[in-house]
NUMAR-318905 format. One line per 3 residues: number of its first residue (from 1); for each residue x, y, z of C-alpha. Coordinates in nm, 2 decimals. Example, Ala and Ser with C-alpha at 12.3 -4.5 7.8 and 13.67 -1.06 7.14 Angstrom:
residues 2
1 = 1.23,-0.45,0.78  1.37,-0.11,0.71
end
This chain:
residues 213
1 = 6.05,0.51,-0.09  5.87,0.18,-0.13  5.56,0.14,-0.34
4 = 5.28,-0.12,-0.33  4.99,-0.18,-0.57  4.68,-0.36,-0.45
7 = 4.49,-0.48,-0.75  4.62,-0.61,-1.08  4.33,-0.54,-1.32
10 = 4.34,-0.28,-1.59  4.44,0.01,-1.37  4.67,-0.18,-1.13
13 = 4.86,-0.36,-1.41  4.91,-0.04,-1.61  5.03,0.15,-1.30
16 = 5.28,-0.13,-1.27  5.39,-0.10,-1.63  5.43,0.28,-1.59
19 = 5.65,0.23,-1.28  5.85,-0.04,-1.44  5.92,0.17,-1.75
22 = 6.07,0.43,-1.51  6.26,0.16,-1.32  6.07,0.24,-1.01
25 = 6.06,-0.06,-0.77  5.71,-0.18,-0.67  5.53,-0.48,-0.52
28 = 5.20,-0.57,-0.68  4.94,-0.80,-0.53  4.60,-0.94,-0.61
31 = 4.34,-1.16,-0.44  4.47,-1.48,-0.62  4.82,-1.46,-0.48
34 = 5.17,-1.39,-0.62  5.19,-1.70,-0.84  4.91,-1.57,-1.06
37 = 5.11,-1.25,-1.13  5.41,-1.43,-1.26  5.34,-1.36,-1.63
40 = 5.29,-0.99,-1.56  5.60,-0.96,-1.35  5.82,-1.15,-1.59
43 = 5.73,-0.92,-1.87  5.81,-0.60,-1.68  6.16,-0.65,-1.55
46 = 6.34,-0.67,-1.22  6.19,-0.35,-1.06  5.85,-0.51,-1.02
49 = 5.78,-0.80,-0.79  5.47,-1.00,-0.70  5.38,-1.02,-0.33
52 = 5.09,-1.06,-0.09  4.84,-0.79,-0.02  5.00,-0.75,0.32
55 = 5.34,-0.69,0.17  5.20,-0.44,-0.09  5.01,-0.26,0.19
58 = 5.33,-0.23,0.40  5.49,0.01,0.15  5.54,0.38,0.20
61 = 5.30,0.46,-0.09  5.02,0.21,-0.16  4.80,0.23,-0.47
64 = 4.45,0.09,-0.43  4.34,-0.02,-0.78  4.06,-0.27,-0.74
67 = 3.70,-0.27,-0.87  3.47,-0.07,-0.65  3.27,-0.38,-0.55
70 = 3.59,-0.53,-0.41  3.73,-0.22,-0.23  3.61,-0.31,0.12
73 = 3.72,-0.67,0.10  4.06,-0.58,-0.05  4.13,-0.34,0.23
76 = 4.01,-0.56,0.52  4.26,-0.71,0.76  4.57,-0.52,0.63
79 = 4.84,-0.38,0.86  4.78,-0.06,1.04  4.84,0.23,0.81
82 = 5.03,0.45,1.05  5.04,0.76,0.83  5.15,0.59,0.51
85 = 5.02,0.73,0.18  4.74,0.56,0.00  4.67,0.65,-0.36
88 = 4.30,0.60,-0.44  4.29,0.50,-0.80  3.94,0.36,-0.78
91 = 3.62,0.47,-0.95  3.27,0.41,-0.81  3.14,0.21,-1.10
94 = 3.01,-0.14,-1.14  3.05,-0.37,-1.44  2.76,-0.48,-1.64
97 = 2.70,-0.83,-1.77  2.82,-0.83,-2.13  2.53,-0.84,-2.38
100 = 2.27,-0.77,-2.12  2.00,-0.51,-2.18  2.18,-0.28,-1.93
103 = 2.46,-0.23,-2.18  2.21,-0.06,-2.41  2.03,0.15,-2.15
106 = 2.00,0.50,-2.30  1.97,0.66,-1.95  2.32,0.53,-1.86
109 = 2.59,0.75,-2.02  2.85,0.48,-1.94  2.66,0.19,-2.09
112 = 2.88,0.18,-2.40  3.18,0.11,-2.18  3.00,-0.17,-2.00
115 = 2.98,0.00,-1.67  2.74,0.22,-1.47  2.80,0.47,-1.19
118 = 2.73,0.36,-0.83  2.49,0.59,-0.65  2.68,0.73,-0.35
121 = 2.40,0.95,-0.24  2.55,1.27,-0.08  2.91,1.15,-0.04
124 = 3.21,1.10,-0.28  3.41,0.78,-0.34  3.73,0.89,-0.17
127 = 3.54,0.96,0.15  3.43,0.60,0.16  3.79,0.48,0.08
130 = 3.92,0.70,0.36  3.70,0.53,0.61  3.85,0.19,0.50
133 = 4.21,0.30,0.55  4.21,0.47,0.90  4.54,0.64,0.98
136 = 4.65,0.66,0.61  4.71,0.99,0.42  4.48,0.96,0.12
139 = 4.55,1.11,-0.22  4.32,1.06,-0.52  4.51,1.01,-0.85
142 = 4.55,0.79,-1.16  4.18,0.73,-1.19  4.05,0.96,-1.46
145 = 4.22,0.81,-1.77  4.14,0.51,-1.97  4.36,0.24,-1.81
148 = 4.58,0.17,-2.12  4.67,0.54,-2.14  4.85,0.52,-1.80
151 = 5.14,0.33,-1.96  5.13,0.48,-2.30  5.32,0.80,-2.37
154 = 5.18,1.06,-2.62  5.36,1.12,-2.94  5.48,1.45,-2.80
157 = 5.45,1.64,-2.47  5.35,1.51,-2.13  5.03,1.34,-2.04
160 = 4.86,1.50,-1.74  4.78,1.31,-1.42  4.53,1.47,-1.18
163 = 4.57,1.44,-0.81  4.40,1.58,-0.50  4.42,1.54,-0.12
166 = 4.40,1.71,0.21  4.76,1.63,0.33  5.01,1.86,0.17
169 = 5.31,1.64,0.24  5.14,1.33,0.10  5.04,1.52,-0.21
172 = 5.40,1.64,-0.26  5.52,1.28,-0.25  5.26,1.17,-0.51
175 = 5.35,1.47,-0.72  5.71,1.37,-0.71  5.62,1.01,-0.82
178 = 5.41,1.14,-1.11  5.71,1.35,-1.22  5.94,1.06,-1.20
181 = 5.72,0.87,-1.44  5.75,1.15,-1.69  5.39,1.26,-1.65
184 = 5.27,1.62,-1.57  5.10,1.65,-1.23  4.79,1.87,-1.20
187 = 4.68,1.96,-0.85  4.30,1.97,-0.82  4.30,2.08,-0.46
190 = 4.12,1.91,-0.17  4.02,1.55,-0.18  3.65,1.63,-0.21
193 = 3.70,1.86,-0.50  3.93,1.63,-0.69  3.72,1.32,-0.63
196 = 3.41,1.50,-0.77  3.59,1.64,-1.07  3.73,1.30,-1.18
199 = 3.42,1.09,-1.09  3.24,0.93,-1.38  3.02,1.00,-1.55
202 = 2.96,1.37,-1.48  3.29,1.48,-1.33  3.42,1.74,-1.57
205 = 3.76,1.58,-1.59  3.65,1.22,-1.60  3.80,1.05,-1.90
208 = 3.98,1.37,-2.01  4.32,1.31,-2.17  4.52,1.63,-2.14
211 = 4.87,1.66,-2.28  5.11,1.94,-2.19  5.30,2.05,-2.50
end
């Protein structure tokens, strides 16, 4: 089972670290090209390699871990998905200019984190991602934790990773991967339900760090 990661920011790089710690082979890509990922790859050992977005997207399981504003561009022009699994690790938030008045907006519950939620009207984020990966089997996962917790084990027990989706076989493969990394998988049901539960700022599981003892 090959794995690709599109995006090497906070979430993408920490997913890469998590996989590397478990000696799970993966290809990571970003918009700047493989050479820009040399320092990250060098520090994580032989199971992780840098590649192009096309190479990462050709894997059996592909993590999408880019900023919301970049999702459409990052997924444009990639190979046909043909039933491969896409793990949507994005959140529909936009980053605020550091030091701007928006970072102190009392009406924004995420202002202290330097972000604000994007208004998606009557839809949910994974529904939009699904339209950008036609033919893929989409699973929402790895998006609700602070990024650095993805590659940091708790002092005891197993950290929970939430996942959701509409394809039972795809969910089973993602569950298996979560278990391989030593985390505890928690199934939130259909894609619409899981996406809503983990969506910032008002999803009841957004930012929740649960540990199974």
